LUMRO-481072 format. One line per field, with one value per residue: residue number from 1; residue in three letters; x, y, z of N, C-alpha, C in turn. Coordinates in nm, 3 decimals, m for minus. Layout:
N
kolvo NUM / ...
vexmi ALA / ...
n.X X / ...
n.Y Y / ...
n.Z Z / ...
ca.X X / ...
ca.Y Y / ...
ca.Z Z / ...
c.X X / ...
c.Y Y / ...
c.Z Z / ...
This chain:
84
kolvo 1 / 2 / 3 / 4 / 5 / 6 / 7 / 8 / 9 / 10 / 11 / 12 / 13 / 14 / 15 / 16 / 17 / 18 / 19 / 20 / 21 / 22 / 23 / 24 / 25 / 26 / 27 / 28 / 29 / 30 / 31 / 32 / 33 / 34 / 35 / 36 / 37 / 38 / 39 / 40 / 41 / 42 / 43 / 44 / 45 / 46 / 47 / 48 / 49 / 50 / 51 / 52 / 53 / 54 / 55 / 56 / 57 / 58 / 59 / 60 / 61 / 62 / 63 / 64 / 65 / 66 / 67 / 68 / 69 / 70 / 71 / 72 / 73 / 74 / 75 / 76 / 77 / 78 / 79 / 80 / 81 / 82 / 83 / 84
vexmi MET / LYS / LYS / ASN / VAL / MET / LEU / ILE / TYR / LEU / ASP / ASN / ARG / ASP / GLU / THR / ALA / THR / LYS / VAL / GLN / LYS / ILE / LEU / THR / GLY / TRP / GLY / CYS / LEU / ILE / LYS / THR / ARG / LEU / GLY / ILE / HIS / ASP / GLY / VAL / LEU / ASP / GLU / CYS / THR / PRO / THR / GLY / LEU / VAL / PHE / LEU / GLU / LEU / VAL / GLY / ASP / THR / GLU / LYS / HIS / LYS / LYS / LEU / GLU / HIS / LYS / LEU / ASN / LEU / VAL / LYS / ASN / VAL / ASP / ALA / ARG / LEU / ILE / GLN / LEU / GLU / ILE
n.X m0.484 / m0.533 / m0.805 / m0.994 / m1.287 / m1.537 / m1.842 / m2.093 / m2.391 / m2.565 / m2.815 / m3.065 / m2.924 / m2.947 / m2.788 / m2.565 / m2.425 / m2.228 / m2.108 / m1.975 / m1.850 / m1.569 / m1.481 / m1.414 / m1.285 / m1.027 / m0.933 / m0.831 / m0.654 / m0.650 / m0.884 / m0.916 / m1.124 / m1.444 / m1.846 / m2.149 / m2.488 / m2.782 / m3.194 / m3.442 / m3.481 / m3.351 / m3.648 / m3.726 / m3.618 / m3.430 / m3.393 / m3.206 / m2.888 / m2.601 / m2.253 / m1.993 / m1.694 / m1.389 / m1.054 / m0.738 / m0.341 / m0.275 / m0.405 / m0.445 / m0.463 / m0.717 / m0.914 / m0.921 / m1.051 / m1.293 / m1.350 / m1.371 / m1.535 / m1.790 / m1.873 / m2.004 / m2.314 / m2.578 / m2.452 / m2.358 / m2.077 / m1.895 / m1.578 / m1.478 / m1.354 / m1.187 / m1.071 / m0.911
n.Y 0.746 / 0.765 / 0.793 / 0.818 / 0.827 / 0.858 / 0.772 / 0.820 / 0.738 / 0.801 / 0.691 / 0.821 / 1.063 / 1.264 / 1.061 / 0.950 / 1.130 / 1.268 / 1.097 / 1.007 / 1.289 / 1.331 / 1.042 / 1.125 / 1.364 / 1.306 / 1.116 / 1.333 / 1.458 / 1.300 / 1.347 / 1.561 / 1.721 / 1.750 / 1.741 / 1.736 / 1.643 / 1.666 / 1.630 / 1.922 / 2.153 / 2.407 / 2.324 / 2.185 / 1.921 / 1.551 / 1.293 / 1.090 / 1.163 / 1.168 / 1.149 / 1.321 / 1.251 / 1.374 / 1.199 / 1.188 / 1.065 / 0.711 / 0.468 / 0.273 / 0.348 / 0.436 / 0.266 / 0.184 / 0.412 / 0.380 / 0.109 / 0.220 / 0.359 / 0.177 / 0.025 / 0.202 / 0.253 / 0.289 / 0.387 / 0.362 / 0.332 / 0.421 / 0.284 / 0.424 / 0.342 / 0.533 / 0.523 / 0.742
n.Z m6.179 / m5.856 / m5.627 / m5.287 / m5.154 / m4.860 / m4.776 / m4.509 / m4.376 / m4.105 / m3.888 / m3.707 / m3.541 / m3.353 / m3.138 / m3.278 / m3.380 / m3.246 / m3.134 / m3.410 / m3.485 / m3.300 / m3.330 / m3.612 / m3.559 / m3.437 / m3.680 / m3.844 / m4.012 / m4.241 / m4.409 / m4.609 / m4.749 / m4.584 / m4.648 / m4.471 / m4.509 / m4.439 / m4.437 / m4.421 / m4.151 / m3.868 / m3.678 / m3.797 / m3.832 / m3.997 / m3.886 / m3.974 / m4.181 / m4.405 / m4.483 / m4.665 / m4.696 / m4.844 / m4.903 / m4.787 / m4.841 / m4.647 / m4.769 / m4.596 / m4.392 / m4.387 / m4.401 / m4.144 / m4.059 / m4.180 / m4.058 / m3.778 / m3.746 / m3.823 / m3.641 / m3.448 / m3.397 / m3.571 / m3.774 / m4.090 / m4.321 / m4.554 / m4.771 / m5.058 / m5.346 / m5.610 / m5.996 / m6.161
ca.X m0.508 / m0.676 / m0.867 / m1.059 / m1.367 / m1.644 / m1.995 / m2.149 / m2.470 / m2.614 / m2.952 / m3.071 / m2.880 / m2.919 / m2.734 / m2.444 / m2.340 / m2.107 / m1.942 / m1.910 / m1.819 / m1.530 / m1.381 / m1.350 / m1.181 / m0.951 / m0.867 / m0.868 / m0.550 / m0.687 / m0.957 / m0.892 / m1.279 / m1.579 / m1.990 / m2.233 / m2.581 / m3.014 / m3.317 / m3.516 / m3.394 / m3.454 / m3.752 / m3.815 / m3.446 / m3.465 / m3.273 / m3.085 / m2.764 / m2.529 / m2.095 / m1.918 / m1.512 / m1.234 / m1.000 / m0.525 / m0.337 / m0.263 / m0.581 / m0.466 / m0.594 / m0.866 / m0.995 / m0.887 / m1.155 / m1.403 / m1.362 / m1.392 / m1.720 / m1.877 / m1.819 / m2.149 / m2.466 / m2.660 / m2.407 / m2.270 / m1.932 / m1.809 / m1.546 / m1.465 / m1.196 / m1.189 / m0.946 / m0.946
ca.Y 0.884 / 0.720 / 0.840 / 0.771 / 0.918 / 0.770 / 0.768 / 0.763 / 0.737 / 0.825 / 0.742 / 0.838 / 1.226 / 1.328 / 0.986 / 0.938 / 1.263 / 1.303 / 0.989 / 1.010 / 1.386 / 1.256 / 0.991 / 1.196 / 1.445 / 1.201 / 1.142 / 1.433 / 1.487 / 1.226 / 1.427 / 1.690 / 1.768 / 1.724 / 1.868 / 1.679 / 1.639 / 1.628 / 1.713 / 2.007 / 2.255 / 2.437 / 2.268 / 2.043 / 1.803 / 1.468 / 1.138 / 1.068 / 1.231 / 1.140 / 1.295 / 1.234 / 1.308 / 1.290 / 1.122 / 1.197 / 1.002 / 0.646 / 0.390 / 0.080 / 0.416 / 0.533 / 0.170 / 0.129 / 0.519 / 0.291 / 0.021 / 0.223 / 0.424 / 0.111 / 0.036 / 0.264 / 0.183 / 0.367 / 0.443 / 0.291 / 0.376 / 0.246 / 0.336 / 0.367 / 0.377 / 0.581 / 0.563 / 0.889
ca.Z m5.963 / m5.710 / m5.534 / m5.232 / m5.104 / m4.812 / m4.773 / m4.393 / m4.341 / m3.950 / m3.823 / m3.513 / m3.532 / m3.251 / m3.060 / m3.321 / m3.476 / m3.173 / m3.149 / m3.576 / m3.506 / m3.270 / m3.441 / m3.785 / m3.478 / m3.388 / m3.762 / m3.892 / m4.095 / m4.348 / m4.444 / m4.708 / m4.762 / m4.535 / m4.673 / m4.402 / m4.553 / m4.405 / m4.460 / m4.297 / m4.087 / m3.743 / m3.573 / m3.878 / m3.877 / m4.016 / m3.797 / m4.080 / m4.240 / m4.448 / m4.461 / m4.724 / m4.740 / m4.943 / m4.833 / m4.851 / m4.752 / m4.633 / m4.818 / m4.541 / m4.215 / m4.416 / m4.395 / m4.051 / m4.022 / m4.205 / m3.947 / m3.653 / m3.773 / m3.866 / m3.447 / m3.425 / m3.328 / m3.688 / m3.892 / m4.187 / m4.358 / m4.696 / m4.831 / m5.212 / m5.443 / m5.722 / m6.058 / m6.237
c.X m0.565 / m0.698 / m0.968 / m1.198 / m1.474 / m1.684 / m2.021 / m2.248 / m2.517 / m2.809 / m2.948 / m2.972 / m2.792 / m2.803 / m2.567 / m2.384 / m2.217 / m2.052 / m1.842 / m1.751 / m1.635 / m1.396 / m1.337 / m1.262 / m1.037 / m0.823 / m0.854 / m0.726 / m0.548 / m0.736 / m0.960 / m1.001 / m1.453 / m1.739 / m2.097 / m2.426 / m2.696 / m3.066 / m3.363 / m3.375 / m3.469 / m3.519 / m3.747 / m3.690 / m3.491 / m3.324 / m3.210 / m2.980 / m2.633 / m2.396 / m2.048 / m1.771 / m1.448 / m1.158 / m0.774 / m0.487 / m0.321 / m0.334 / m0.556 / m0.565 / m0.704 / m0.971 / m1.020 / m1.003 / m1.312 / m1.473 / m1.428 / m1.515 / m1.784 / m1.905 / m1.960 / m2.252 / m2.511 / m2.578 / m2.358 / m2.179 / m1.867 / m1.734 / m1.492 / m1.367 / m1.150 / m1.061 / m1.002 / m0.824
c.Y 0.805 / 0.822 / 0.808 / 0.844 / 0.863 / 0.834 / 0.785 / 0.780 / 0.720 / 0.834 / 0.811 / 0.999 / 1.204 / 1.208 / 0.989 / 1.054 / 1.231 / 1.236 / 1.036 / 1.123 / 1.389 / 1.192 / 1.081 / 1.283 / 1.395 / 1.127 / 1.279 / 1.520 / 1.422 / 1.308 / 1.589 / 1.750 / 1.764 / 1.820 / 1.705 / 1.699 / 1.564 / 1.694 / 1.768 / 2.079 / 2.352 / 2.370 / 2.121 / 1.967 / 1.685 / 1.386 / 1.129 / 1.187 / 1.207 / 1.236 / 1.221 / 1.339 / 1.258 / 1.294 / 1.215 / 1.123 / 0.792 / 0.543 / 0.284 / 0.177 / 0.456 / 0.406 / 0.149 / 0.278 / 0.432 / 0.233 / 0.068 / 0.311 / 0.303 / 0.101 / 0.116 / 0.247 / 0.264 / 0.388 / 0.287 / 0.385 / 0.319 / 0.357 / 0.391 / 0.447 / 0.425 / 0.540 / 0.676 / 0.932
c.Z m5.967 / m5.612 / m5.445 / m5.095 / m5.007 / m4.771 / m4.638 / m4.411 / m4.189 / m3.980 / m3.692 / m3.476 / m3.422 / m3.087 / m3.171 / m3.403 / m3.384 / m3.144 / m3.331 / m3.563 / m3.378 / m3.305 / m3.540 / m3.714 / m3.481 / m3.569 / m3.878 / m3.991 / m4.217 / m4.435 / m4.519 / m4.703 / m4.675 / m4.546 / m4.577 / m4.468 / m4.476 / m4.410 / m4.338 / m4.218 / m3.975 / m3.674 / m3.670 / m3.930 / m3.908 / m3.887 / m3.838 / m4.184 / m4.268 / m4.486 / m4.578 / m4.689 / m4.838 / m4.833 / m4.865 / m4.761 / m4.759 / m4.683 / m4.670 / m4.359 / m4.295 / m4.413 / m4.229 / m3.996 / m3.994 / m4.109 / m3.818 / m3.645 / m3.763 / m3.785 / m3.423 / m3.520 / m3.408 / m3.758 / m3.976 / m4.311 / m4.478 / m4.723 / m4.967 / m5.309 / m5.584 / m5.840 / m6.166 / m6.316
């Protein structure tokens, strides 16, 4: 069984998070699970973050999503294909 997941690293979250959110909303039907992680809370939030996605559907669409995300400055998205 093959499983596709994506890791998305965001730097400068104040500027990148809204852009990434908009993209993920547009491609939401491909996302089964989404987990966002960043250090700190309240007044001590960090400027970086990591988003984990469990994807469903067509791998070619996953690659297009990865490409769209990587067009955003300070975002590094990586599609990872696992063989289980």
